[in-house]
N, C-alpha and C positions, 0 to 999 in steps of 0.2 A: 438569552443566546438565541433567539429568534432574529433578532438584529444580523448576527453572524451569519446563520442561513439566508437571509436576503440579501447580503452582502456578495456572498458566494454565488447566487442564483443572477446577480446582476452582472458579475463579472464575463466580461466577454472573452473569446480566444486572442482577439486583437490585443486588450490588456495585457494579458498572458505573456504572448509573443514580445510585445513591445519589453515587458521587464526582462524577459530572456536575453532579448538581443542587446540592450544596454547594458546588460551584466557582462554577457561576452567581449562586447566592445571595452569594457573597463577592465576586464581578465586581459584582453590582447593588447592594448596600452601600456597596462601597468607591466606586461611580460616583457615587452619591447625594451623599456626604460629599467628592467633588470628587478621589477618587485614582483614578489608571488603573491597572487591574490588567490586565495582558496574557493573553486567554484562551488563549493559546498555552501557558502553563505548566499548564495543565490536563494536556498529554500526559506531562511531566514527574513530576507527581503520580500519575496512573494506573501510567508505569512504576516509580515507587517503591513504590509500595503491591503491585506483582506481585513486586517483588525481596524487600520487606520479607516477604512472605507465605510466598515462596519457602524461608524459613530454617527454616520448622518441619518442610520435607519432608527426609530424608535425602539427602544429596549424593551420586552415586555419579561415578568418575571413569575415564578411558579412554572415554570415549561418543565415537566418530566420528561426527560428524554429517551425512558423506556415505555413511556406509555403504550406504545404499540407492538412491542415486541420484549419478550421475558428475559431476564439477564442469564438462566442457565442456557439458553438457546444460543446467545451472543457467544458464552463461554465455549460450548458443543463445537460449533462453527470454527473457533479459533483452533481449538486442541485436535480435530481431524484434518485443517489444512497445515499445522504443524508437522502433522504425523506425514501425511501426504507428501510436505515439501521434503521431509528426510527421504523418503521412498524414491522421489525423484533425484535425489543427489547421490542416493546408491548405485540408482541405474546409470546415471552419468558416469561414475567410475566405474561400474562395470564396461561401458562401453568404451573407455579408457579416451574421454576427454576431459581429465581431472584438469590438463593443463588451459583447458578453457574457462574453468569456472570463475576465473576472478573477471572475466570479460563483463563491464557492466558502465551503461551510459549514465545510470540515476547516480548523483553525489555519493559519498558516504562520509559521513562526520567520523569518522573513525581515525582520520588522518591529523585531526587535531591534537588529541590527548586521549590518555585512557578514557579519564571520567567525561572529558568533553565528546568523547565517540560515543559513549554508553548513553548522554543525554541527546546525542544526535540522532543515535538508531533507536532509542524506546521513544524519543518524544517528538524532536522536530521532524525526522522524516515521515513518521506517520500521519502528523498533523498536515506536514505540506504536500505529500503525498495524494492523502484522501482531498484536501482542498481541490489540488491540480485536476486529477482523475477522474474522481468522482463529482467533487461539486461545481468544478469550472468545465473539464471537457463532455464529461454526461451530460450535464443540464445543456450545455450548446448543442451538442448533436442531438437530444431531443426533440429540439425547434425543427430540425429537418430530416428525421430519419424517426422509424418507428423506434418506439423504446429497446424493443431485443435488439435492434441492430446498433443503436447507441451503446448499449451493455456490451455487446460482443468486441466494437471499436474501440472503446475506451478501455477495456481489460486487456486487449490484444497491446493494445500502447503500452499499456502498464506493465505486461510481461515482457515485451521485447527491450524494453528499457532496463531490465533487470539481468544477472548475472547469466550466462550461458545454461547452466547448470539449473537454474531456478526459474527458467522463462515458463516454463507450462504450470508450474506449481503456482508461479506469481500469477497467471493469467488467470487460473482457476479460482485464486484468492481475490484477484478483480474482481470477477462474476458475483463469488458471496458478497462482496463489500458494496458491488452497487444494488443488490438486491436489499440489504439491509439498507441503504440509503435511501432507496425508492418506497420502501415497505414505510420507513420511520418517518420519512420527510426531515430527517435531523442528521446532518453532517458530523454532530458528535457520536453518533452510535458506531458508524464505522471507524472513526478516529478511535474511540475506546477499543474497539476490537482488534485494530491494526496495533496501538498500543500493547496490548494482551499478547499478541500472536509475535511481535520485534522482543518482547520481556522474555516470553519463553525459550526463544530461538536463541536469545543472546546468553539466557542463564544457562541452557545446556554446551552452551559453546564454550564459555568459560569456565565449566564446572568439569567438561570432559577432560581434564589434563592428561589424563593416559589414553585419550582417543580410543576409547571402548566403544564408541559410536560406529565406527568404522574399522576396527581392528577383531573386535569380539563376535565369533560367529553366532553365538546364541543371541547377544543384543541384536545385532543386523539381522537374524532371520528374526525376529519377535516383531522391530521395528516395521520390516517388510510388510509383514502378515498384518499389522495393525494399518500401515500404509495403506494396502490393497484394501480392506475394510472401510478405511477412511474414505477412498476413492468412491467406494459403494455409494455410501452415506451420501457423499457430496453430489455426486451426479443424479440420484434418484431425488434427492431434495431439489436440485436444479430443474429437474424433469415438472415436479409438481409447481415448482414455482413458476416456471416459463409460461403455464398456461394462465397463471394470475397476470403476469405482466403483460400477456397479450391483451388483456381487456382493459390495461390499464391508459 
C-alpha cells in the first residue's frame, strides 16, 4: 500500500485540475447533445487515475496502517465528529436555514440508485475525498506553506464544498483527518475513519424513519449535549496536536 501513498504524494494540483476540467468538458459536450453524464463519476475517474499511477511504484508488503495510532482513537474521532455534525444540523434548523441544507458542490452518488448511493456515500466518496483533499491538496500545500496553514486551507476547501448546514462540521472533520494523515503518513487511516463516519451517518439517516432525531425533544437535547461535549473534546485535542504539528 505504500505504492498508493507514493502515487498520491507525487500527484500535482495540475494533474487534478486537468482531470476535473476534462470531465467538465465531457459533461458539457454530452449535455449539449442531450446526453446526461453524472458528475459523480468524476470521483471514480480520480480514484482510477491514482490506482493506475500507483502501479509504477514498488509495492511493499507487511505495512501496518495502524502502526502509529490505535484503532480506538480513530473510532473516538469518528464518533465525536458524528455527534458534532448533528449538533450543527440542529443549529442550522434552529436558525431556519433548512432550505439551504441541500446546497453542496461535492457530488453525491445517491442519484445513481439506492444501493449505488450507499456504495458511493460509504466507500467511493470517502476514498476519493481523502485522496483529493488530504492526499493531493494537503501534500501540495505543504510544499509552499507551513503545515498548519496547509491543514487550514485544505480543510476549508473541504468544508466549503459540503452542504450549507454541514460546512463547519465538515471543516472540523477535515482538520481531524489531516492530523490523522500527517501522524500516520498513510492515506488509508483517514480513508478508514471517513468510511466509518459516513457509515454511521448514513445508518442513522436510514434507520430514523420516524425522524425522531429532529422531532423528539428528549433525543434532540441529548444529542445537543453530546455535540457540545464532542466539540470540547475536538477543540482540546486540536489544541494539543497543533503544538505537535508546529514542529513538523
